[in-house]
Each structure stands twice: as structure tokens, then as C-alpha cells.
N, C-alpha and C positions, 0 to 999 in steps of 0.2 A: 816713099811718096807720102806727102801729107795733104790733107784737106785743111784750107785755111777758112775758118769762119769767123765773120765779121757782123756783129749786132749793130743795128743803125737805126736812128729815129731823127728825122729832120736834119740830116747832116749834109745837105747839097752844099757844094763848094769843098767839102772835106773828103766825102766818102769816094768820089770818082777819082781824085787825085791819089787817095791811099791805095786803092785797087791798082791803079796804072803803075804806082811805085812798087807794088808787091810783085807784080807781073813782070816789071823791068830788072828789078835787083835780085830776086831769088832765082836760084838755078833751077832750069827746067826738068832736071832730074830729080828734084826735091819737091817742087809746088806741083801737086796733081791738079788741084782745082781750087778756086776761090769761090766761097759761098757768102754772099751778103744776105742777111735776113732783116728786111725792112719791117719795123714795127709799125706799120700803118702811117707813114709820113704823110704830113699835109704839104710838104713842099715838092720840088720835082727831082728828088733823089733817084727814084726809079728810073724816070725817063734819062736822067744823066747817065746812069750806070748801063741802061741798055744801049745808048748811044755809042759807048766804048766799042761794042762789037767784039768783044774779047772771047775767043772760043772756050778758054777755061773758067770762064765766069758764069755762075749760076745766081739768079737772084730770086729769093724767096720773099713773099709779101704777106703779112698777116692781114686778115680780115678786120681785126680790131686791135687797138693798142693794147699789149699784153705783157710788156715789161722786158728787161734785158734778159732776164734768166730764161724766159720761155723762148726768145730769140736765139739764145746760145744752144739750148736743149733742141730746137726744131733744126737748127743748122747742123748740129753733131748727129742727130738721127738721120738726116738727108745725106750725110757724107758718104763718099765712096771708097774712102781710104781709112785704114785701121788707127793711124795717128793723126790727131787733130791739133792745130794751132789756132788760138783764138786772139783777136786783136780788137780794141775798141773802135769805133767808126769815127772818132773825131780828129783821128790823124796824130796823136800826141805820141803814141809809141811807135818808134820806127820799124817798119817790117823787115829791115836789113838786119834786125838783131835775131830774127826767128831762127836761122841756122846755127847760132851759139846754143840756143835752147834746145834744139833737135840734137846736136851733138852730145849734150849732157844727159839726154834721156837714154834708158836702157830698159829693155823688157824685164829683166830681173830686178830693176830698181836703180835710180827712181823712175817710178811710172807718171809722175807729174813733176814738170820743171817750170817754175814760174819766174817771170822777170822781178827784178827789183830796181825802181826808178832811181837814178843818180842825179842830183842836180835838178829837182823838180821844178817845173815852171809855172806851178800854180802859185795863187795869193798866199800871203804869209797865214791868214786865217785858215785857209784850206790844208796847208802843211802842217800847222800846229793841230788842227782837229784830226787830221790822218795819224800823226804820231800818238795822239791820246787814244784814239780808237784802236789802233794796232796793238799798243801795249796793253790795254784792256782786254781785247780779245785774245792775244797770246796767253795773258794770265788765266783766263777762263777756260779757253778750250785747248791750251797746250800744244798748240799747232806747230810752233816753231817757224812761223812764216812771218818775215819782216815787212811785207808789202802785199797783203791780200787783195787790195784793191786795183792792183795793176792788172790790166785787161790782158796782157800778153802772157799766154800759158801754152804749154804743150802736154798733152795727155793722151791717154789711150781711150778710143771712142768706146769701146765696150763697157769699161770700167765707169765711165761717165754715165752712161745710159743705165746703168745697174744702180745708181745711187738714188736715194728717196729725194723726189722733186718738190720744191715749193718756191712761191715767189721771193726772190732775193738770194736764191741758192748759189749764184754765181760768185758771190763774195766770200763764200765758206768752202770753195772746193778743195783747198788744201787740208782743212780739218776733216772733211768728209772722206777724202780719198785715204787718209791715214787711219781713220776710225775703221774702213772697210778693207784694210790689209795692204795698202800701197804705201811706198816710201816717197819722199819729196825732196827736191833740191832747188836751189835758187841761184839765177845768174844776174850780174849787173846789166842793165840796159839803158839807153838814152831815153830822154823825155823831152818833148817840145811843145812850144806854145800852140795853142789852138789858133787856126789860121781865120776861120769864119764861125759865126754863131756863138752860142753861150751853152755853159754846162747845163745839164738837165737836173743837176743836183744841188742842192744848198746843204751847207752844215747841219741847218735844223730839220731839214727833211731827212737826211740821212740818220741823224740821231734818233728821230721818231720811229723810223723803220727798224733801225739796228738793234734797239733794246730787246723787244720781243723775239726777233730773228736769233739774236744771241743767245738767249735762254733756250729757245726751241731746238738751236743746233747742239747746245750743251747737253740737253736730254737726250738727242740722236746718237751723240758721240758715246755718253755714258751706256746707253742701251745696244750699241752696236756689237755684233758677235760675227766672227768669221770662223766657220765650222768647216775645217778642212776634212776631205773623205776621199776614200778609194774604194773601187768596186771589189767585194769580196769574191774570192775564187777557191 
């Protein structure tokens, strides 16, 4: 069983349809709960979610806008199951692809499985910026991740909560998991056009945030140590 964690901010028109799709498509013996973490939306996202009346749906709401990484972390901390799947709230990643990522997961490794978006529906400028950013990040962090920006990931709850937390952490989970002793794998997934609203990120905004974050994560990766131990008898 998994907990599906979905961070969302002003996604009315997308988030309730995405949650319903996940509940309809995913096997009942796989999906234990859906946790939507609303990042203090100013639209009626929460009201629309509560109107679904779904027994496996839990809605958490931030008291102030805190960012996507905080939304993911709080959703993971609240989860009732040891295996987590994450999904962006804009509906661009199909929840029907989650079972394929779960099938690739193994407690012995890989402990994080990420999606790789095929035939992306974003604008040409976003696709080009993403290719550039992915190439730069892979060169600096050596994380072997082809698409760290994909929100669809499956990973172990306890490993995630043990990682150092910072604003922007969700973009670097593969590198951080590897730095702290986990292995990773990647599975092709679909990508869809956004139905409602607009992206909360621009290429310029991502670039401004990304440079200091990348340098900070490089420092964390270089300084990370995993000391294995056993009790002396």
C-alpha cells in the first residue's frame, strides 16, 4: 500500500479531477490514501476537494504559502504508509503510471524510482531550459537523473524524512537519496497539457532559484557520509 502525496497551490479545476482520476484508476489494494497538501491557495481548491467526499482523501492546508518542498515534506510526514508516491497538482503527470514505478521499486534498491516524461507538452522554451538544466545538474551532482523536474516519484517515507530539508529540496531528491546510501531508477511516463490555469514557475524564476540551490546541494553531496554499524556483542 502507498500514500499518494500531491502538493497543490491554486489548482482549482485540476486538482479535484486529478484526485478522482487517481482514486478511479489505481487498484484499491495499492492506493491506501491520497494526501493533498494545499499551500494556502487563494482559490476554491480546498472546497472542491472536500466536496468529493472521498473516504481515502485527506486534505492538509498550510497556514501560509510555504513552497512545494514544504508541501511534499509535510505530506510525507503525515503519511500512514511506508511507501510514498508524489504527483504534481497540475494534472500533467498521469496517475495511471504510478503502478509501473511501484513495480520497479525494491527495498533492497532502487529505493527511489522517478518518472521520465516522454513527449513533453510544455512550450519549446521550457523544454529547452529543462534540457539545459538537467545536463548542468547531472554534470555537477553526478546524480544520473534524466528528469529531476518530474513530480512523479516513488520512494521510502523514512529515507525522505531523514534527508536534510531546505526550500527547493524536491528538485534534488535523486541526488540526495544517492548521497545518503540509496539507489535510484527511472521509468518512462506520459505527459499531458495543463487543463486549467498557468504554471507557477518561469524559466527566469527557476534559474534564479536554481544556481544557489545547485551549489548548496553539491556541498551537501560532497559532505554526506553513511556510516554503517552493528551492535557489539
